[in-house]
SERO-4910 file (N, C-alpha, C, O; in steps of 0.05 Angstrom, whole numbers):
BEGIN
 pado doro    nc1    nc2    nc3   cac1   cac2   cac3    cc1    cc2    cc3    oc1    oc2    oc3
  Met    A    602     35   -144    597     61   -130    579     78   -148    583     79   -172
  Ile    A    560     92   -135    542    110   -150    549    139   -142    555    144   -119
  Thr    A    548    157   -161    554    185   -157    531    203   -166    520    198   -187
  Trp    A    525    223   -150    504    242   -157    515    270   -153    529    276   -133
  Glu    A    509    288   -171    516    317   -168    491    333   -164    472    329   -179
  Ile    A    492    352   -146    469    368   -139    466    391   -160    485    406   -164
  Ser    A    443    393   -172    437    413   -192    428    439   -179    422    439   -155
  Asp    A    426    460   -194    416    486   -184    388    483   -174    380    496   -155
  Ala    A    372    467   -188    343    464   -181    340    450   -154    319    454   -141
  Met    A    360    435   -146    358    421   -120    370    436    -97    368    427    -74
  His    A    382    458   -102    396    474    -82    377    480    -59    355    491    -63
  Gly    A    385    474    -34    370    481    -10    350    460     -1    337    464     20
  Lys    A    347    439    -16    328    418     -9    341    399     12    365    399     15
  Arg    A    324    383     25    333    363     44    350    342     30    344    335      7
  Leu    A    371    333     43    389    313     31    374    287     25    376    277      2
  Asp    A    358    276     44    344    251     38    324    254     16    320    235      1
  Gln    A    311    277     14    292    281     -8    305    281    -35    296    269    -54
  Val    A    328    296    -37    342    298    -62    353    270    -71    351    263    -94
  Leu    A    365    256    -52    377    230    -59    355    209    -67    360    191    -83
  Thr    A    331    212    -55    309    195    -63    301    200    -92    297    182   -107
  Glu    A    300    226    -99    293    233   -127    315    224   -146    308    214   -168
  Leu    A    340    227   -139    362    220   -157    366    190   -160    372    180   -182
  Ser    A    361    175   -139    367    146   -139    345    128   -148    349    107   -158
  Gly    A    320    137   -143    297    120   -148    292    101   -125    273     85   -126
  Leu    A    308    102   -104    303     85    -80    282     99    -63    276    123    -67
  Thr    A    271     84    -44    252     96    -26    266    115     -6    290    112     -1
  Arg    A    251    133      6    264    151     25    273    135     50    294    141     62
  Val    A    258    115     57    266     98     80    293     85     74    310     84     92
  Arg    A    297     75     50    322     62     43    345     82     43    367     76     53
  Ile    A    340    106     32    361    127     33    369    133     61    392    136     67
  Gln    A    349    136     79    355    143    107    370    120    120    388    125    136
  Gln    A    364     95    113    380     73    124    409     74    115    427     71    131
  Leu    A    413     80     89    440     81     78    456    104     91    480    102     96
  Leu    A    443    127     96    456    149    109    464    142    138    487    148    146
  Ser    A    446    128    152    453    121    180    475     99    181    489     98    201
  Gln    A    477     84    160    498     63    159    524     73    148    544     57    147
  Gly    A    526     98    140    551    109    130    557    101    102    580    102     93
  Cys    A    537     92     87    541     82     60    540    105     39    545    101     15
  Ile    A    533    129     48    533    153     31    551    174     43    550    179     67
  Trp    A    567    187     26    585    208     36    587    230     15    580    227     -8
  Lys    A    597    253     24    599    277      7    628    281     -2    646    279     14
  Asp    A    631    287    -27    657    292    -39    676    268    -32    670    245    -37
  Lys    A    699    274    -20    718    253    -13    718    247     17    735    232     27
  Asp    A    700    259     32    699    256     61    681    233     69    657    236     70
  Arg    A    694    210     73    678    186     81    675    183    111    661    165    120
  Asp    A    687    201    126    687    198    155    666    215    169    659    209    192
  Thr    A    655    235    156    636    252    168    608    242    163    599    239    140
  Ala    A    593    236    185    566    226    182    547    248    171    549    271    179
  Leu    A    530    240    152    511    259    140    484    258    154    475    236    161
  Lys    A    472    281    158    446    282    170    425    284    148    427    299    129
  Arg    A    404    267    151    384    265    129    369    291    124    360    296    102
  Ala    A    367    308    145    352    333    142    369    357    134    360    379    132
  Ser    A    396    352    130    413    374    122    406    384     94    394    369     78
  Arg    A    413    409     88    406    420     62    430    419     43    453    424     51
  Val    A    424    412     19    445    408     -1    450    434    -16    434    453    -16
  Leu    A    474    436    -27    482    460    -42    488    452    -71    498    430    -76
  Ala    A    482    469    -89    487    464   -118    517    459   -122    534    473   -111
  Gly    A    523    438   -137    551    431   -143    563    410   -125    584    399   -132
  Glu    A    550    404   -103    560    383    -85    558    356    -99    540    351   -115
  Val    A    576    339    -91    577    312   -103    575    291    -80    589    292    -61
  Tyr    A    556    273    -84    552    252    -64    557    225    -77    552    220   -100
  His    A    568    207    -60    574    180    -70    560    159    -52    555    165    -28
  Ala    A    555    136    -63    541    115    -47    552     87    -55    557     82    -78
  Leu    A    555     70    -35    560     42    -39    536     27    -27    532     28     -2
  Ile    A    520     14    -43    496      1    -34    501    -28    -29    508    -43    -48
  Pro    A    499    -37     -4    504    -66      1    485    -84    -13    463    -77    -20
  Glu    A    494   -109    -16    476   -129    -27    453   -135     -7    457   -133     17
  Ala    A    430   -143    -18    407   -149     -1    414   -173     16    427   -192      8
  Gln    A    404   -172     41    408   -194     60    387   -215     55    363   -209     52
  Ala    A    396   -240     54    377   -262     49    358   -266     72    367   -263     96
  Met    A    333   -273     67    314   -279     88    312   -309     94    299   -317    113
  Gln    A    327   -325     79    327   -354     83    299   -365     83    291   -381    101
  Leu    A    284   -358     62    256   -368     60    255   -392     41    271   -394     22
  Val    A    237   -410     46    232   -433     28    209   -426     10    187   -422     20
  Pro    A    213   -426    -16    191   -420    -35    168   -440    -31    172   -464    -25
  Glu    A    143   -431    -34    120   -448    -31    102   -446    -56     98   -424    -67
  Asp    A     93   -468    -65     76   -469    -90     47   -462    -82     30   -479    -78
  Ile    A     43   -435    -81     16   -425    -74      5   -412   -100     18   -395   -112
  Pro    A    -19   -419   -108    -31   -408   -132    -33   -377   -131    -40   -366   -110
  Leu    A    -28   -364   -154    -31   -335   -156    -51   -329   -178    -51   -341   -199
  Asp    A    -68   -309   -172    -87   -299   -192    -74   -276   -206    -73   -254   -195
  Ile    A    -65   -280   -230    -49   -260   -245    -67   -243   -263    -81   -253   -280
  Leu    A    -65   -216   -259    -81   -198   -275    -65   -187   -299    -77   -182   -320
  Phe    A    -39   -185   -296    -22   -175   -317      7   -184   -312     15   -186   -288
  Glu    A     21   -191   -333     49   -199   -329     65   -194   -355     55   -200   -377
  Asp    A     89   -184   -352    109   -184   -373    136   -190   -361    137   -198   -338
  Glu    A    158   -185   -376    184   -192   -365    194   -173   -343    214   -178   -330
  His    A    179   -151   -339    188   -130   -320    172   -131   -294    184   -125   -273
  Leu    A    147   -137   -295    130   -136   -271    106   -155   -273    101   -166   -294
  Ile    A     93   -158   -250     70   -175   -249     49   -162   -230     56   -151   -209
  Val    A     24   -163   -238      2   -153   -222    -16   -176   -214    -25   -191   -232
  Ile    A    -20   -180   -189    -37   -202   -180    -61   -192   -165    -62   -169   -156
  Asn    A    -81   -209   -163   -105   -204   -147   -102   -220   -122   -107   -244   -120
  Lys    A    -93   -206   -101    -87   -219    -75   -113   -228    -62   -133   -213    -62
  Thr    A   -113   -252    -50   -136   -261    -36   -136   -251     -7   -115   -246      4
  Ala    A   -159   -248      4   -161   -240     33   -151   -263     49   -155   -287     43
  Gly    A   -137   -257     71   -125   -277     88    -96   -282     83    -83   -295     99
  Met    A    -86   -272     60    -57   -276     54    -41   -252     63    -47   -229     55
  Val    A    -21   -257     79     -2   -235     87     17   -231     65     26   -250     52
  Val    A     25   -205     60     42   -199     38     71   -209     42     82   -223     25
  His    A     83   -203     65    110   -212     70    113   -223     98     97   -215    116
  Pro    A    133   -239    103    136   -252    129    139   -232    152    151   -211    149
  Ser    A    128   -239    175    130   -223    199    126   -242    222    121   -266    219
  His    A    127   -231    246    124   -248    270     96   -261    269     76   -248    267
  Gly    A     96   -287    271     71   -302    270     62   -310    242     43   -324    238
  His    A     76   -300    221     69   -306    194     95   -313    179    104   -298    162
  Asp    A    106   -336    185    131   -344    173    128   -364    150    148   -374    139
  Thr    A    103   -371    143     98   -388    120     72   -378    107     56   -363    119
  Gly    A     68   -386     82     43   -381     68     38   -352     60     16   -344     53
  Thr    A     59   -336     59     56   -308     51     59   -305     21     67   -323      7
  Leu    A     52   -281     11     55   -275    -17     84   -277    -25     90   -287    -47
  Val    A    103   -269     -8    131   -271    -15    139   -300    -19    154   -306    -38
  His    A    130   -318     -3    136   -347     -7    125   -356    -34    139   -371    -48
  Ala    A    102   -347    -41     90   -355    -67    106   -343    -90    110   -356   -110
  Leu    A    115   -318    -87    130   -304   -109    157   -317   -113    167   -320   -135
  Leu    A    170   -326    -91    196   -339    -93    194   -365   -109    213   -373   -123
  His    A    171   -378   -107    167   -402   -123    161   -395   -152    171   -409   -170
  Tyr    A    145   -375   -156    137   -368   -184    159   -353   -199    163   -359   -223
  Cys    A    173   -335   -186    194   -319   -199    218   -319   -180    221   -301   -164
  Pro    A    236   -339   -181    258   -342   -162    277   -319   -161    291   -316   -140
  Asp    A    280   -303   -182    301   -283   -183    291   -254   -179    302   -236   -190
  Leu    A    270   -251   -163    260   -224   -158    279   -207   -141    293   -218   -124
  Pro    A    280   -180   -145    299   -163   -130    289   -158   -102    265   -160    -96
  Gly    A    308   -150    -85    302   -143    -57    294   -114    -55    297    -99    -75
  Ile    A    286   -106    -31    279    -78    -27    287    -70      2    285    -86     20
  Asn    A    297    -45      5    306    -35     31    327    -53     43    329    -56     68
  Gly    A    344    -65     26    367    -80     37    360   -109     45    377   -123     55
  Val    A    335   -117     41    326   -144     49    313   -157     25    299   -143      9
  Glu    A    316   -183     23    303   -197      0    273   -199      6    263   -220     16
  Arg    A    260   -178      0    230   -178      1    221   -175    -28    216   -153    -37
  Pro    A    219   -197    -42    219   -198    -71    200   -178    -84    176   -181    -83
  Gly    A    211   -158    -98    196   -141   -115    174   -124   -102    160   -111   -116
  Ile    A    171   -125    -76    149   -113    -62    153    -83    -60    174    -74    -48
  Val    A    135    -66    -70    137    -37    -67    113    -26    -52    114     -3    -42
  His    A     92    -41    -49     69    -33    -32     56    -59    -22     64    -81    -30
  Arg    A     37    -56     -5     24    -80      6     -5    -74     12    -14    -51     13
  Leu    A    -20    -96     15    -48    -94     24    -50   -108     51    -35   -127     56
  Asp    A    -68    -99     68    -72   -112     93    -80   -142     89    -90   -149     68
  Lys    A    -75   -158    109    -80   -187    107   -109   -192     97   -113   -208     79
  Asp    A   -128   -178    108   -156   -184    102   -168   -165     80   -192   -163     78
  Thr    A   -150   -152     66   -159   -136     42   -150   -151     17   -127   -160     15
  Ser    A   -169   -154     -1   -162   -168    -27   -158   -147    -49   -163   -124    -45
  Gly    A   -147   -157    -72   -146   -139    -95   -118   -136   -107   -100   -152   -102
  Ser    A   -116   -115   -124    -93   -111   -142    -67   -103   -127    -67    -86   -110
  Leu    A    -46   -117   -134    -20   -112   -122      2   -116   -143      2   -137   -157
  Val    A     20    -97   -147     40    -99   -167     67   -106   -155     74    -97   -133
  Ile    A     82   -124   -169    108   -133   -159    128   -130   -182    123   -136   -205
  Ala    A    152   -119   -175    173   -116   -195    189   -141   -199    194   -156   -180
  Lys    A    197   -147   -224    213   -170   -230    243   -163   -233    260   -181   -231
  Thr    A    249   -138   -237    277   -130   -241    283   -106   -223    265    -92   -214
  Glu    A    309   -101   -219    317    -79   -202    309    -52   -213    300    -34   -199
  Gly    A    312    -49   -240    304    -24   -253    274    -19   -250    266      4   -245
  Thr    A    258    -39   -254    229    -36   -251    222    -30   -222    204    -14   -217
  Leu    A    236    -43   -203    231    -38   -175    235     -8   -168    219      4   -154
  Gln    A    257      3   -178    263     32   -173    242     49   -187    233     70   -176
  Gly    A    234     42   -211    214     57   -226    187     57   -212    174     78   -209
  Leu    A    178     34   -202    153     32   -187    155     47   -161    135     59   -152
  Ser    A    178     45   -148    182     60   -123    178     90   -127    166    103   -110
  Arg    A    188    100   -149    184    129   -155    154    135   -159    145    156   -150
  Leu    A    140    118   -173    111    122   -178     96    124   -151     79    141   -147
  Phe    A    103    105   -133     89    106   -107     98    129    -90     81    141    -76
  Ala    A    123    136    -91    133    159    -76    119    185    -85    114    203    -68
  Asn    A    114    187   -111    102    211   -122     71    209   -123     58    227   -132
  His    A     60    186   -114     31    181   -115     21    184   -143     -1    194   -148
  Asp    A     37    174   -163     30    178   -191     17    152   -202     26    141   -221
  Leu    A     -4    143   -188    -18    119   -197    -48    123   -192    -57    141   -177
  Gln    A    -64    107   -205    -93    106   -200    -98     82   -182    -94     59   -190
  Arg    A   -108     87   -158   -113     66   -139   -141     69   -128   -147     88   -113
  Glu    A   -159     52   -136   -187     53   -128   -195     29   -113   -190      6   -121
  Tyr    A   -209     33    -90   -218     12    -73   -249     13    -71   -261     34    -76
  Val    A   -260     -9    -64   -289    -11    -59   -292    -21    -30   -279    -40    -22
  Ala    A   -309     -7    -15   -314    -15     13   -344    -16     19   -359      1      9
  Trp    A   -352    -36     34   -379    -39     43   -380    -31     72   -365    -42     89
  Cys    A   -396    -12     79   -395      1    105   -422      1    120   -443     -3    108
  Arg    A   -419      5    146   -443     10    162   -450     40    161   -432     56    159
  Gly    A   -475     46    161   -483     74    158   -481     83    129   -477     67    111
  Phe    A   -484    109    126   -482    121     99   -475    151    102   -481    162    123
  Pro    A   -462    163     83   -454    191     85   -478    210     78   -497    202     65
  Arg    A   -476    234     88   -496    255     81   -487    270     56   -499    291     50
  Trp    A   -468    260     42   -457    272     18   -453    251     -3   -452    227      3
  Met    A   -450    259    -28   -445    240    -50   -415    237    -55   -406    215    -60
  Glu    A   -401    259    -54   -372    258    -59   -358    276    -38   -369    297    -30
  Lys    A   -334    268    -30   -320    284    -10   -290    277    -12   -283    254    -15
  Arg    A   -273    297    -10   -244    293     -7   -238    293     23   -241    314     36
  Ile    A   -230    270     34   -224    268     62   -195    274     66   -177    260     56
  Val    A   -189    296     80   -161    304     85   -157    304    115   -163    323    129
  Leu    A   -146    282    126   -142    279    155   -115    267    160   -110    245    150
  Pro    A    -98    280    175    -71    269    180    -71    244    198    -88    242    216
  Leu    A    -54    225    192    -53    200    206    -26    195    219     -5    202    209
  Ala    A    -27    182    242     -3    173    256    -11    150    274    -34    142    276
  Arg    A      9    138    287      3    116    306    -16    126    328    -14    149    338
  His    A    -34    109    336    -52    115    357    -36    121    383    -18    105    389
  Pro    A    -42    142    398    -26    149    421    -26    128    443     -8    127    460
  His    A    -47    111    444    -49     91    466    -49     62    456    -47     44    473
  Asn    A    -51     58    430    -51     31    419    -33     31    394    -42     40    373
  Arg    A     -8     21    397     11     22    375      4      4    352     17      5    331
  Gln    A    -16    -13    356    -24    -31    334    -44    -17    315    -50    -28    294
  Lys    A    -53      7    323    -73     21    307    -62     47    297    -42     58    307
  Met    A    -75     58    276    -70     85    267    -93    102    276   -115     92    282
  Ala    A    -89    128    276   -110    146    284   -107    173    271    -85    180    261
  Val    A   -128    189    271   -127    217    261   -113    233    283   -123    235    305
  Val    A    -90    244    276    -73    258    295    -66    285    283    -55    285    260
  Pro    A    -70    308    296    -65    334    284    -37    337    272    -34    349    251
  Arg    A    -17    325    284     10    328    274     19    303    259     43    299    255
  Gly    A      0    287    250      7    263    234     14    270    206     16    293    198
  Lys    A     19    249    190     27    253    162      1    258    145    -20    247    150
  Glu    A      4    274    125    -18    281    107    -30    255     95    -15    238     85
  Ala    A    -56    253     95    -70    231     83    -95    241     68   -111    255     80
  Ile    A    -97    234     43   -119    245     26   -133    221     12   -120    205     -1
  Thr    A   -159    220     16   -176    200      4   -200    213     -9   -214    228      4
  Asp    A   -204    207    -35   -229    216    -48   -250    194    -44   -245    171    -51
  Ala    A   -273    201    -32   -294    182    -27   -319    189    -42   -327    212    -43
  Thr    A   -331    168    -54   -356    172    -69   -376    151    -60   -370    127    -58
  Leu    A   -401    159    -54   -422    141    -48   -431    127    -73   -441    140    -92
  Glu    A   -427    101    -75   -433     86    -99   -461     73    -97   -475     71   -117
  Gln    A   -468     65    -73   -495     52    -69   -503     54    -40   -489     46    -22
  Arg    A   -527     66    -35   -539     65     -9   -559     43     -8   -578     43    -24
  Phe    A   -555     23      9   -573      0      9   -598      6     26   -621      0     17
  Asp    A   -595     17     50   -616     27     67   -604     47     86   -583     58     80
  Asp    A   -616     51    109   -605     70    128   -581     59    144   -569     73    160
  Asn    A   -575     33    139   -554     20    156   -529     13    141   -508      8    153
  Phe    A   -530     11    114   -507      1     99   -504     16     72   -524     25     61
  Cys    A   -479     18     63   -474     30     37   -448     17     25   -433      4     38
  Arg    A   -445     23     -1   -420     15    -14   -406     41    -24   -418     58    -37
  Met    A   -380     43    -17   -365     67    -23   -343     60    -43   -331     39    -42
  Arg    A   -336     80    -60   -313     78    -77   -292     98    -67   -299    122    -63
  Leu    A   -268     89    -63   -247    106    -51   -223    107    -70   -215     87    -82
  Arg    A   -213    131    -74   -189    135    -90   -167    147    -73   -171    168    -61
  Leu    A   -144    133    -72   -122    142    -55   -105    163    -69    -98    160    -92
  His    A    -98    184    -54    -78    203    -64    -53    202    -47    -32    213    -55
  Thr    A    -54    188    -25    -31    181     -8    -34    152      0    -56    141     -4
  Gly    A    -13    140     11    -15    112     18     -7    106     46     11     90     51
  Arg    A    -20    119     65    -14    114     93    -25     87    103    -45     77     92
  Thr    A    -13     76    123    -22     51    135    -51     54    144    -58     73    158
  His    A    -68     35    135    -96     34    143   -112     59    136   -132     65    149
  Gln    A   -103     74    116   -114    100    110   -144     99    106   -159    114    119
  Ile    A   -154     82     88   -182     81     82   -198     73    106   -219     84    112
  Arg    A   -188     53    120   -203     43    144   -206     64    165   -228     66    177
  Val    A   -185     79    170   -186    100    190   -204    124    181   -220    134    196
  His    A   -200    132    156   -216    154    146   -246    148    146   -262    165    155
  Leu    A   -254    124    137   -282    118    137   -293    115    165   -316    124    171
  Ser    A   -278    103    183   -287    101    211   -291    129    223   -310    133    238
  His    A   -272    147    217   -274    174    228   -299    188    217   -310    206    230
  Glu    A   -307    181    193   -331    193    180   -356    180    190   -378    187    181
  Gly    A   -354    161    208   -377    147    219   -387    125    201   -411    116    203
  Met    A   -370    114    184   -377     92    166   -356     70    168   -342     65    148
  Pro    A   -354     56    190   -334     35    192   -339     13    172   -362      6    166
  Ile    A   -318      1    161   -320    -20    142   -331    -45    156   -323    -52    178
  Leu    A   -349    -59    142   -360    -83    153   -339   -104    159   -321   -108    143
  Ala    A   -341   -116    183   -323   -137    192   -294   -128    197   -276   -144    198
  Asp    A   -290   -101    199   -264    -91    207   -261    -93    237   -273    -78    252
  Ala    A   -245   -112    245   -242   -118    274   -228    -97    290   -230    -96    314
  Ile    A   -212    -80    276   -196    -60    290   -210    -33    291   -211    -20    312
  Tyr    A   -221    -24    268   -233      3    267   -263      3    266   -275     25    266
  Gly    A   -276    -20    266   -305    -21    266   -314    -31    293   -304    -51    303
  Arg    A   -333    -17    305   -344    -26    331   -356    -54    328   -365    -61    306
  Lys    A   -356    -69    349   -366    -96    348   -395    -96    337   -412    -81    346
  Phe    A   -400   -113    317   -426   -112    303   -438   -140    301   -426   -157    288
  Asn    A   -461   -143    312   -477   -167    308   -502   -160    294   -519   -146    305
  Pro    A   -505   -168    269   -529   -160    254   -555   -168    268   -557   -191    279
  Ser    A   -574   -151    268   -600   -156    280   -615   -178    265   -614   -178    240
  Lys    A   -629   -195    279   -645   -215    266   -669   -203    251   -683   -217    236
  Lys    A   -673   -177    255   -695   -164    240   -687   -157    212   -703   -151    195
  Ile    A   -660   -159    206   -651   -155    178   -660   -178    161   -655   -201    168
  Pro    A   -674   -173    140   -686   -194    123   -664   -210    108   -642   -200    104
  Glu    A   -670   -235    101   -653   -251     85   -654   -241     56   -674   -230     48
  Pro    A   -632   -245     40   -607   -259     47   -586   -241     61   -564   -250     67
  Ala    A   -593   -215     66   -574   -197     77   -564   -207    105   -540   -205    111
  Tyr    A   -582   -217    121   -575   -225    148   -553   -247    147   -534   -246    161
  Ser    A   -557   -267    130   -539   -290    129   -511   -281    119   -491   -290    131
  Val    A   -509   -264     99   -483   -256     89   -469   -238    109   -444   -240    111
  Leu    A   -484   -221    123   -471   -204    143   -462   -221    167   -440   -217    177
  Lys    A   -477   -241    175   -470   -258    197   -446   -275    190   -429   -281    208
  Gly    A   -443   -283    165   -421   -301    157   -396   -287    147   -377   -301    141
  Leu    A   -396   -260    146   -373   -246    135   -350   -248    154   -351   -240    178
  Ser    A   -328   -259    145   -305   -265    162   -280   -248    155   -259   -253    167
  Arg    A   -282   -230    136   -260   -212    129   -271   -184    125   -294   -181    118
  Gln    A   -253   -164    128   -262   -137    125   -271   -133     96   -258   -142     77
  Ala    A   -292   -118     92   -304   -115     66   -291    -92     50   -303    -72     45
  Leu    A   -265    -96     44   -249    -76     30   -234    -90      8   -221   -110     12
  His    A   -236    -79    -17   -224    -92    -40   -210    -71    -58   -222    -51    -65
  Ala    A   -184    -76    -64   -169    -59    -81   -175    -66   -110   -162    -83   -122
  Glu    A   -196    -53   -121   -206    -62   -147   -188    -53   -171   -182    -70   -188
  Ile    A   -181    -28   -171   -167    -17   -195   -139     -7   -188   -135      7   -168
  Leu    A   -120    -15   -205    -93     -5   -203    -84      3   -231    -81    -14   -249
  Gly    A    -79     29   -234    -70     39   -260    -45     55   -258    -41     70   -238
  Phe    A    -26     52   -277     -1     66   -276     13     65   -303      6     48   -320
  Lys    A     32     83   -307     48     82   -332     71     62   -327     87     66   -308
  His    A     74     42   -344     95     22   -341    122     36   -339    129     51   -358
  Pro    A    137     31   -318    163     46   -315    184     39   -336    203     54   -338
  Val    A    180     18   -351    200     10   -371    189     15   -400    201     29   -415
  Thr    A    165      4   -406    154      6   -433    138     32   -437    132     39   -460
  Gln    A    131     46   -415    115     70   -416     86     65   -425     71     83   -431
  Glu    A     79     39   -426     51     32   -433     33     39   -409     41     36   -386
  Glu    A      8     47   -416    -11     52   -395    -24     25   -386    -36     12   -402
  Ile    A    -20     18   -361    -30     -7   -350    -54     -1   -332    -53     17   -315
  Leu    A    -76    -15   -336   -100    -12   -320   -110    -40   -313   -120    -54   -331
  Cys    A   -108    -47   -288   -117    -73   -279   -141    -71   -261   -143    -53   -244
  Lys    A   -160    -88   -265   -185    -89   -249   -188   -117   -237   -192   -136   -252
  Ala    A   -187   -118   -211   -189   -143   -197   -218   -149   -191   -231   -134   -177
  Pro    A   -229   -171   -201   -257   -177   -196   -262   -182   -166   -245   -191   -152
  Phe    A   -287   -177   -158   -294   -182   -130   -292   -212   -124   -300   -228   -141
  Pro    A   -281   -219   -101   -282   -247    -93   -310   -256    -87   -327   -239    -82
  Pro    A   -315   -282    -86   -343   -292    -82   -356   -282    -57   -380   -276    -58
  Glu    A   -342   -279    -35   -355   -271    -10   -364   -242    -12   -384   -234      1
  Leu    A   -350   -225    -27   -358   -197    -30   -380   -194    -51   -397   -177    -49
  Glu    A   -380   -211    -71   -402   -213    -90   -428   -220    -75   -449   -208    -80
  Ala    A   -425   -240    -58   -449   -248    -42   -458   -226    -23   -482   -222    -20
  Leu    A   -439   -212    -11   -446   -190      7   -461   -169     -8   -482   -159      1
  Asp    A   -451   -161    -31   -463   -140    -47   -492   -148    -56   -511   -132    -54
  Ala    A   -494   -173    -65   -521   -183    -73   -540   -183    -50   -563   -176    -53
  Gly    A   -531   -192    -27   -548   -194     -3   -557   -166      6   -580   -163     13
  Leu    A   -539   -147      5   -547   -120     14   -565   -106     -6   -582    -90      1
  Lys    A   -563   -114    -32   -581   -103    -52   -610   -111    -47   -629    -97    -55
  Ser    A   -613   -133    -33   -641   -142    -27   -655   -124     -7   -679   -125     -3
  Leu    A   -639   -106      6   -651    -87     25   -662    -62     11   -678    -47     23
  Ile    A   -655    -58    -14   -664    -34    -28   -694    -35    -34   -705    -17    -46
***
């Protein structure tokens, strides 16, 4: 059993917010535990707690956290491109086309299957054995991804992501170009009102902040952008860039259908025609190690298809 006492500084805050800060668990996990009756106040185990209720200084809360439920997955010997590793965590360069964790239609070949083979004793998250995963990249986005090896590291990394206390830089190759060199894009995001598979800019959505910098303008039709995340909403960069009129190349969801004109000179035409994944790469991941306090900075090299794309577009300059 875990016990937390509410301090004067926390007086009046939301219950789920305070317990997230005290526990190191994600807010989603705390909300799950509250709904399951696994958290109670003082000695009253029968009264259901509301996640939005306000706490008072001096109150005492207790929790019994259930063991993670097994996913019954079979480990798979899938090669991993490792950027950094110690006994606490591992940072990999995920390839495009690899799904991070199992879902409908993706029950084999995921990163989780590979991790279970490489590190069989990774901790679960949100009550399910989703080994060490605290964030994810879209299937067709490549680049840096950190995984926890221990429960303590998992909680420490979860706090970093919850507080957005990391350096996360992406590179995107886009159609069009901005009329500015640098811009902080602040546009709230939520599920698309008519297509639940998509995200959209919605006035009452969750805050989403992306710093965007024009890194290279190739011609009037294409550019390379550097993006730094200050929040981590689903599809954040893809939606923000599309909203700015610069959809990412080969983004099948947020980029309008694009067939390169045969008037585009080689080799740009060939690489554009052959691009089969969205041109988005999580290049840099930097953070303070939650256990050793060492400053970690990982840079994932561009995969061959994005190297070729960049070289091909440079021929347009």
